[in-house]
C-alpha positions in Angstrom: 0.0 0.0 0.0 1.3 3.4 -1.0 1.0 6.4 1.3 1.5 10.2 0.9 2.0 12.5 3.8 1.3 16.3 4.0 1.8 17.8 7.4 3.6 20.4 9.4 7.1 20.0 10.9 5.6 19.5 14.4 4.1 16.2 13.5 6.3 15.1 10.5 8.5 12.6 12.4 5.6 11.1 14.3 3.5 10.5 11.2 6.5 9.1 9.3 7.1 6.5 12.0 3.4 5.6 12.0 3.4 5.1 8.2 6.4 2.8 8.4 5.2 0.8 11.4 1.8 0.3 9.8 3.4 -1.4 6.8 2.9 1.3 4.2 5.4 2.5 1.6 6.0 6.3 1.9 6.0 7.7 -1.7 5.6 11.4 -0.9 6.3 13.6 2.1 5.7 17.3 2.1 6.2 19.7 5.0 3.9 22.7 5.0 4.4 26.1 6.7 1.6 28.2 5.3 -1.1 28.6 2.7 1.2 28.5 -0.3 3.1 25.5 0.9 -0.2 23.7 1.6 -1.6 24.4 -1.9 1.7 23.3 -3.6 1.8 20.1 -1.4 -1.7 19.1 -2.4 -0.9 19.7 -6.1 2.2 17.5 -5.7 0.2 14.9 -3.9 -2.4 14.7 -6.6 0.3 13.7 -9.1 1.1 10.5 -7.3 -1.2 7.5 -7.1 -1.3 7.0 -3.3 -3.7 4.6 -1.7 -3.8 6.8 1.4 -3.1 10.4 2.0 -2.4 11.6 5.6 -3.2 15.2 5.6 -2.7 17.6 8.6 -4.8 20.7 8.7 -2.3 23.5 9.4 -3.3 26.1 12.0 -4.5 29.5 11.0 -6.0 28.3 7.7 -9.8 28.1 7.2 -11.8 28.5 4.1 -8.8 28.3 1.8 -8.2 24.7 3.0 -11.6 23.6 1.8 -10.9 24.8 -1.7 -7.5 23.0 -1.9 -8.9 19.7 -0.4 -11.8 19.8 -2.8 -9.5 20.1 -5.7 -7.4 17.1 -4.5 -10.6 15.1 -4.0 -11.7 15.7 -7.6 -8.3 14.5 -9.0 -8.0 11.5 -6.6 -11.6 10.4 -5.8 -10.6 6.9 -4.7 -7.7 7.8 -2.4 -8.5 7.4 1.3 -7.8 10.7 3.1 -6.9 10.6 6.8 -7.2 14.2 8.3 -5.2 15.1 11.3 -6.9 18.0 13.1 -4.8 19.1 16.1 -6.4 21.6 18.4 -9.8 21.4 16.6 -13.0 20.3 18.2 -16.5 19.1 17.0 -18.3 21.9 15.2 -15.2 23.3 13.6 -16.5 24.7 10.3 -13.4 23.7 8.2 -13.6 20.1 9.4 -17.4 20.0 8.9 -16.9 21.1 5.3 -14.4 18.4 4.7 -16.8 15.8 6.1 -19.4 17.0 3.7 -17.0 16.0 0.9 -17.2 12.4 2.0 -14.0 12.4 4.0 -14.7 10.7 7.4 -11.3 9.8 8.8 -10.9 12.8 11.2 -8.3 12.4 13.9 -8.5 15.0 16.7 -6.3 15.7 19.7 -4.2 18.3 21.5 -1.2 19.5 19.6 1.0 17.7 22.1 -0.9 14.4 21.9 0.8 11.1 20.8 0.3 11.6 17.1 2.4 8.6 16.2 0.0 6.4 18.0 -3.1 8.2 16.7 -1.9 8.0 13.1 -0.9 4.4 13.5 -4.4 3.4 14.8 -6.0 5.2 11.9 -3.7 3.6 9.3 -4.2 0.1 10.6 -7.9 0.4 11.3 -10.9 0.3 8.9 -12.0 3.5 7.2 -14.4 5.6 9.3 -18.0 5.9 8.1 -20.4 8.7 8.2 -21.7 7.9 11.7 -18.3 8.4 13.1 -17.9 11.8 11.5 -21.3 13.3 12.3 -19.9 14.8 15.5 -18.0 17.3 13.5 -21.2 18.6 11.9 -22.9 19.5 15.2 -21.9 22.7 16.9 -20.2 22.5 20.3 -20.4 25.3 22.8 -17.4 27.5 22.2 -14.4 27.4 24.5 -11.7 29.9 24.5 -9.0 27.4 25.3 -8.4 23.7 26.0 -8.8 22.4 29.5 -5.6 23.2 31.4 -6.2 21.4 34.7 -9.2 19.8 36.3 -10.1 17.5 39.3 -13.3 15.6 38.7 -15.3 13.0 40.7 -17.8 10.7 39.0 -20.6 9.7 41.4 -24.1 8.4 41.2 -26.5 7.4 44.1 -27.6 4.3 42.1 -24.1 3.5 40.9 -25.4 3.8 37.3 -22.7 4.2 34.7 -20.1 5.4 37.2 -17.3 3.1 36.0 -18.5 3.5 32.4 -18.2 7.3 32.6 -15.0 7.5 34.6 -13.2 5.0 32.3 -14.3 6.5 29.0 -13.7 10.1 30.1 -10.2 9.2 31.2 -9.4 7.2 28.0 -10.8 9.9 25.7 -8.8 12.7 27.5 -5.6 10.7 27.4 -6.0 10.1 23.6 -6.5 13.8 23.1 -3.2 14.5 24.8 -4.1 15.2 28.5 -2.0 13.8 31.3 -4.7 11.7 33.0 -4.8 9.9 36.4 -7.8 7.7 37.2 -8.3 6.9 40.9 -10.6 4.0 41.7 -12.4 4.8 45.0 -15.3 2.6 44.0 -14.3 -0.1 46.5 -17.8 -1.7 46.7 -17.9 -2.3 42.9 -14.4 -2.0 41.5 -15.2 -3.3 38.0 -12.8 -0.7 36.4 -9.9 -2.9 37.7 -10.9 -5.5 35.2 -10.2 -3.1 32.3 -6.7 -2.5 33.7 -5.9 -6.1 34.1 -6.0 -6.2 37.9 -6.4 -9.8 39.2 -7.9 -11.1 42.4 -5.6 -13.9 43.5 -4.1 -15.7 46.5 -1.7 -13.5 48.4 1.3 -15.4 47.2 0.3 -14.8 43.5 -0.3 -11.0 43.9 1.7 -9.0 41.4 2.8 -5.4 41.9 0.4 -4.3 39.2 -2.5 -5.9 41.1 -1.8 -3.8 44.2 -4.1 -0.9 45.1 -6.1 0.7 47.9 -7.7 -2.5 49.2 -4.4 -4.4 49.1 -2.8 -2.0 51.6 -6.0 -1.1 53.4 -5.4 1.4 56.3 -1.7 1.3 55.7 -2.1 3.1 52.3 -0.5 6.5 52.2 -0.6 9.4 49.7 3.1 8.8 48.9 2.4 5.2 48.1 -0.6 6.1 45.9 1.5 8.5 43.9 4.3 5.8 43.5 1.7 3.4 42.2 0.5 6.0 39.6 4.1 6.6 38.5 5.4 3.0 38.4 2.3 1.3 37.0 2.4 0.9 33.3 -0.1 3.2 31.5 -3.0 1.6 29.8 -4.6 3.6 26.9 -2.3 6.5 28.2 -4.0 6.6 31.6 -2.2 6.5 35.0 -4.3 4.3 37.2 -4.6 3.8 41.0 -6.5 0.5 41.4 -9.0 -0.5 44.0 -6.7 -3.5 44.1 -6.3 -7.1 45.0 -8.2 -8.0 48.2 -5.8 -10.8 49.0 -8.8 -13.2 49.3 -10.4 -11.0 52.0 -14.2 -10.6 52.0 -15.7 -7.1 51.7 -13.7 -4.0 51.7 -11.0 -2.7 54.2 -12.5 -1.3 57.5 -12.1 2.4 56.7 -13.7 4.7 59.2 -14.6 8.4 59.3 -11.1 9.2 60.5 -9.7 8.0 57.2 -11.7 10.6 55.2 -8.7 13.0 55.5 -6.4 10.2 54.2 -8.4 9.9 51.0 -8.5 13.6 50.6 -4.7 13.7 50.9 -4.4 10.9 48.3 -6.5 12.9 45.9 -4.4 16.1 46.5 -1.1 14.2 46.1 -2.3 12.5 42.9 -3.5 15.8 41.4 -0.2 17.5 42.4 1.8 15.0 40.3 4.3 16.1 37.8 2.3 16.2 34.5 3.5 15.8 30.9 0.8 18.2 29.6 -2.7 19.5 30.5 -3.7 17.6 33.6 -7.0 15.8 34.4 -7.6 13.7 37.5 -10.7 11.6 37.6 -11.9 10.0 40.8 -14.4 7.1 40.4 -16.4 7.6 43.6 -19.0 4.8 43.5 -22.4 5.3 45.0 -22.8 5.2 48.8 -21.5 8.7 50.0 -21.1 7.6 53.6 -18.2 5.4 52.6 -15.0 7.4 53.5 -13.4 7.2 50.0 -16.7 8.4 48.4 -17.3 11.2 50.9 -13.7 12.3 50.5 -14.1 12.5 46.7 -17.3 14.5 46.9 -15.9 16.9 49.4 -12.5 17.4 47.6 -13.4 17.6 43.9 -14.6 20.9 42.5 -16.5 19.2 39.7 -18.8 16.2 40.2 -20.2 14.3 37.2 -23.5 12.5 38.0 -24.3 10.0 35.3 -28.1 9.3 35.1 -30.1 6.8 33.1 -33.1 9.2 32.9 -35.6 7.7 35.5 -37.6 10.0 37.7 -36.8 7.9 40.8 -33.1 8.8 40.3 -33.9 12.5 40.6 -35.8 11.9 43.8 -33.1 9.9 45.4 -30.4 12.3 44.2 -32.2 15.3 45.7 -32.6 13.5 49.0 -28.8 12.7 49.1 -27.8 16.2 48.1 -29.8 17.4 51.1 -28.0 15.0 53.4 -24.7 16.1 52.0 -25.5 19.7 52.8 -26.0 18.8 56.4 -22.5 17.4 56.3 -21.2 20.7 54.9 -20.7 19.3 51.4 -22.6 21.5 48.9 -23.0 20.2 45.4 -24.2 23.1 43.4 -26.4 22.0 40.4 -25.3 24.3 37.6 -26.0 22.4 34.3 -28.0 19.5 33.0 -25.7 18.1 30.4 -27.6 16.1 27.7 -25.9 13.3 25.9 -27.3 11.0 23.1 -27.2 7.3 23.8 -23.8 6.0 22.8 -24.9 2.6 21.7 -22.8 -0.5 21.3 -19.2 -0.4 19.9 -18.6 -2.2 16.6 -15.0 -3.0 17.6 -13.5 -5.8 19.7 -15.0 -4.7 23.0 -11.5 -4.9 24.6 -11.1 -1.1 24.7 -13.2 1.7 26.3 -16.0 2.7 24.1 -14.4 6.2 23.7 -11.6 4.5 21.7 -13.8 2.0 19.7 -16.9 4.0 19.1 -17.7 7.7 18.6 -15.3 9.8 20.8 -17.3 13.0 20.4 -19.6 12.6 23.4 -16.6 12.3 25.7 -14.9 15.3 24.0 -18.1 17.3 24.5 -18.1 16.3 28.2 -14.5 17.5 28.5 -15.5 20.8 26.9 -18.3 21.1 29.5 -15.7 20.6 32.2 -13.4 23.2 30.7 -16.1 25.8 30.8 -16.5 25.5 34.6 -14.4 27.8 36.8 -12.1 25.8 39.1 -12.5 26.3 42.9 -9.6 27.7 44.9 -7.5 25.3 46.9 -7.4 25.5 50.7 -4.1 25.6 52.5 -3.8 21.8 52.7 -4.0 21.6 48.9 -7.4 20.0 48.9 -10.2 21.7 47.0 -12.9 23.4 49.0 -16.2 21.5 49.4 -18.4 23.6 47.1 -18.5 21.6 43.9 -20.1 22.0 40.5 -22.4 19.2 39.6 -22.7 18.2 35.9 -25.7 16.0 35.3 -25.1 13.7 32.4 -28.2 12.1 31.0 -27.8 9.2 28.6 -31.2 9.6 27.1 
């Protein structure tokens, strides 16, 4: 298979490596630095019979890009075009116009994302179809800048979609170039551990990568939590603190109210980590708020995402629990009901988070919603104050 590449110098090396590792023969590579370079590169690309064109949309160019791409499309109607769109988000008018030309392979992410991996996945995967590209046709609420730093808890009184939301939000953010840490405080139902390969075994068979909060119990420390995040191999680009191997014990460790501060300190330490880019910390908080880890997450995180299936009973229970939390001096301020279309079932292998196998746009939209919320000030201890923003996320 023959491949042509037209991109900026910022991503040239990463894309070149992706083309080679994907088994393609690179027959044309042009580095662009402006409108004239871009036009000349596309004209040169149209003169070679490539099976695939990897095309980066250069920053600062808008309507003129559309004209150039349309001309290439007319000359090479059968060439698969993979568009790299760093820094662009759903609703971008330039990308929307390209989708209307029948070009559906749109790869988005922060400029500092792992573009070698993103390009490799696109080159080795099947061509995208219209359903994957429709996100670029719907307008997203405008944001002045990408999310720089956020600390988010995912919580639901019913436990509905908590693991699903936390995992997919983390994976989508990591793919877009964020430095992501996911802390599993959902000790009563730690299903996210399964996705990260954590095993429940006899004590003698426990591996370091199986160790987590329940493994160490009340001996867990903030320093140890950060060490696990640093030493544990990333999965889908996500740093992960597991609920952990129970070492054949029944139930969860006997944490009491005096350990709430311990979990707050774990959150603060994890969020204060040295990051490789814009930083997002996601705490999967579970359901029962009277559990010390859950209460710590709700009282420490300035943004709380509440996934909901759409039933009226959920709202009644939630209102009751919010009232209870106020009595405990934890105020979750309802600021936005965030609608989300049903995400459906992935067509891929089912071995990756849906954000990586299905339509990533809902998770990108949720990140945009988080970015629009002002972050609370930190207290002297480094833990966020207990007035949080509550984003209701309705699947229906």
